[in-house]
C-alpha positions in Angstrom: 0.0 0.0 0.0 1.3 3.4 -0.9 2.0 5.9 1.9 -0.3 8.8 2.8 2.4 11.3 1.5 2.6 9.4 -1.8 -1.2 9.5 -2.3 -1.3 13.3 -1.5 1.6 14.2 -3.7 0.4 12.2 -6.6 -3.1 13.6 -6.3 -1.7 17.2 -6.1 0.5 16.7 -9.2 -2.1 15.1 -11.4 -4.9 17.4 -10.3 -2.7 20.4 -10.9 -1.8 19.3 -14.4 -5.4 18.6 -15.2 -6.6 22.0 -13.9 -4.2 24.0 -16.1 -6.0 23.4 -19.5 -9.4 23.9 -17.8 -8.3 27.3 -16.4 -6.6 28.4 -19.6 -9.7 27.6 -21.7 -11.8 29.8 -19.4 -14.0 27.0 -18.1 -13.1 27.7 -14.5 -11.8 30.7 -12.5 -8.9 30.8 -9.9 -11.2 30.1 -7.0 -12.8 27.1 -8.7 -9.3 25.9 -9.6 -8.4 25.8 -5.9 -11.6 24.0 -5.1 -11.0 21.3 -7.8 -7.5 20.8 -6.4 -9.0 20.2 -3.0 -11.5 17.7 -4.4 -8.7 15.9 -6.3 -6.7 15.6 -3.0 -9.8 14.5 -1.1 -10.4 11.8 -3.7 -6.7 10.8 -3.5 -6.9 10.0 0.2 -10.6 9.0 0.6 -10.2 5.2 -0.1 -8.2 4.9 3.1 -10.9 6.4 5.2 -11.5 2.8 6.4 -8.1 2.7 8.2 -9.3 3.5 11.7 -6.0 3.6 13.6 -4.1 5.5 10.9 -2.8 8.9 12.0 -2.9 10.4 8.5 -6.5 9.2 8.0 -7.5 10.8 11.4 -6.0 14.1 10.0 -7.9 13.6 6.8 -11.2 13.0 8.5 -10.7 16.1 10.6 -10.0 18.2 7.4 -13.0 16.7 5.6 -15.2 17.5 8.7 -14.3 21.2 8.3 -14.2 21.3 4.5 -17.6 19.7 3.7 -19.7 21.9 6.0 -17.8 24.9 4.6 -19.1 24.2 1.1 -22.6 24.2 2.5 -22.1 27.4 4.6 -20.8 29.3 1.6 -24.2 29.0 -0.1 -25.9 30.6 2.9 -23.8 33.8 3.1 -26.8 36.0 2.1 -29.4 34.4 4.3 -27.7 33.8 7.7 -25.8 35.9 10.1 -22.1 35.2 10.7 -22.8 33.8 14.2 -25.4 31.4 12.9 -23.2 30.2 10.1 -20.3 29.6 12.5 -22.6 27.7 14.8 -23.9 25.5 11.9 -20.3 24.9 10.7 -19.1 23.9 14.1 -22.1 21.6 14.8 -21.8 20.0 11.3 -18.0 19.4 11.8 -18.5 17.8 15.2 -21.3 15.5 13.8 -19.1 14.4 10.8 -15.9 13.9 12.8 -17.2 12.2 15.9 -20.3 10.3 14.5 -20.5 9.9 10.8 -16.9 8.9 10.2 -16.8 6.7 13.3 -19.8 4.8 11.9 -18.2 4.4 8.5 -15.0 3.1 10.2 -16.9 0.7 12.4 -18.7 -1.0 9.5 -15.9 -1.1 6.9 -12.9 -3.3 6.4 -9.7 -2.0 4.8 -9.3 -2.9 1.2 -12.9 -4.0 1.2 -15.8 -2.5 -0.8 -14.5 1.1 -0.4 -11.4 0.2 -2.4 -13.3 -0.4 -5.6 -14.1 1.3 -8.9 -17.9 1.4 -8.3 -17.3 3.1 -5.0 -15.2 5.7 -6.8 -18.1 6.3 -9.2 -20.7 6.6 -6.4 -18.5 9.1 -4.5 -17.9 11.2 -7.6 -21.5 11.1 -8.8 -22.9 11.9 -5.3 -20.5 14.8 -5.0 -21.8 16.2 -8.2 -25.4 15.7 -7.2 -25.0 17.3 -3.7 -23.2 20.3 -5.0 -25.6 21.1 -7.8 -29.0 20.1 -6.4 -28.6 20.6 -2.6 -26.0 23.4 -2.5 -27.0 25.0 -5.8 -23.6 25.4 -7.4 -23.6 25.7 -11.2 -23.8 22.5 -13.2 -20.3 22.6 -14.9 -18.5 23.3 -11.7 -20.4 20.6 -9.7 -19.7 18.1 -12.5 -16.0 18.9 -12.5 -15.8 18.6 -8.7 -17.3 15.1 -9.0 -15.0 14.2 -11.8 -11.9 15.4 -9.8 -12.9 13.5 -6.7 -13.5 10.4 -8.9 -10.2 10.5 -10.6 -8.4 11.3 -7.3 -10.1 8.1 -6.0 -9.0 6.1 -9.0 -5.5 7.4 -8.9 -5.3 6.2 -5.3 -6.4 2.7 -6.3 -4.0 2.5 -9.2 -1.1 3.7 -7.0 -2.0 1.0 -4.4 -1.9 -1.7 -7.2 1.4 -0.4 -8.5 2.9 -0.7 -5.0 1.4 -4.2 -4.7 2.8 -5.2 -8.1 6.3 -4.0 -7.0 7.3 -3.7 -10.7 10.9 -2.7 -10.0 11.5 -5.8 -7.8 9.5 -8.0 -10.2 7.5 -9.5 -7.4 3.9 -9.7 -6.3 2.4 -8.9 -2.9 -0.6 -10.6 -1.4 -2.5 -7.3 -1.7 -2.3 -7.3 -5.5 -5.9 -7.1 -6.9 -7.5 -5.9 -3.7 -7.6 -2.2 -4.6 -8.5 -1.6 -8.2 -11.5 -4.0 -8.5 -15.0 -3.9 -10.0 -16.5 -5.9 -7.1 -15.7 -7.2 -3.6 -16.0 -11.0 -3.6 -16.4 -10.9 0.2 -19.2 -8.3 0.0 -21.3 -9.1 -3.0 -24.4 -7.5 -1.4 -22.5 -4.2 -0.9 -21.2 -4.4 -4.5 -24.7 -4.9 -5.8 -25.9 -1.9 -3.7 -23.2 0.3 -5.2 -24.2 -0.6 -8.8 -27.9 0.0 -8.0 -26.9 3.4 -6.6 -25.0 4.3 -9.7 -28.0 3.3 -11.9 -30.5 5.3 -9.8 -28.2 8.4 -9.7 -27.8 8.3 -13.5 -31.5 7.8 -14.1 -32.4 10.7 -11.8 -29.5 13.0 -12.7 -28.1 12.1 -16.1 -24.8 13.7 -17.2 -25.2 16.4 -19.8 -23.1 15.6 -22.8 -22.7 19.2 -23.8 -20.7 19.9 -20.6 -18.6 16.8 -21.1 -17.8 17.9 -24.6 -16.7 21.3 -23.2 -14.4 19.7 -20.7 -12.9 17.4 -23.3 -12.5 20.2 -25.8 -10.3 22.1 -23.3 -7.7 19.4 -23.6 -7.5 19.3 -27.4 -5.0 22.1 -27.8 -2.5 20.7 -25.3 1.0 20.4 -26.7 3.2 17.7 -25.3 
């Protein structure tokens, strides 16, 4: 398994490189660029949220507990006083850190269903839906946030598999195949639930092809 620092550094580099053409094409502004970088990093460490006793993951859960409520609070700037917003932010952070994440850790096994491609899709798609429909961010930005979290998640899984493969030493670790997988053979019910969730999310909130074309078009003029 790759280290916490390796996951963060890889997510920062790849997210940063991906943000550049989006910004230069005018699809996003500087503030949105920073937000996308954050989502890429979050995706890059999110699969290890099931490591209960890991110090880096405890730090990550603390950061997420502050960052996620902040996104919601920013949508209420014009309707609530500063004191009310701070109170909601504090209460939400406490709820996430000491209850929600604890429940997730209690019911998950490391390298289980969370370390899978369908979980990456669910996390990314849910991020997009929450940002657009609950927090009322614009569609393109919400979609990009979901995409960056998804790719950060996938990069984490790929990096874990590369470490398991140990290509330079030409050997294989027992953990090979436990990260980048389409299903968890020890949790078929959970796997089925993930695929059902993906189907429901797509049927209720289908991806707009026009926005996807805009995103892909921003990468066409890149010179390597």
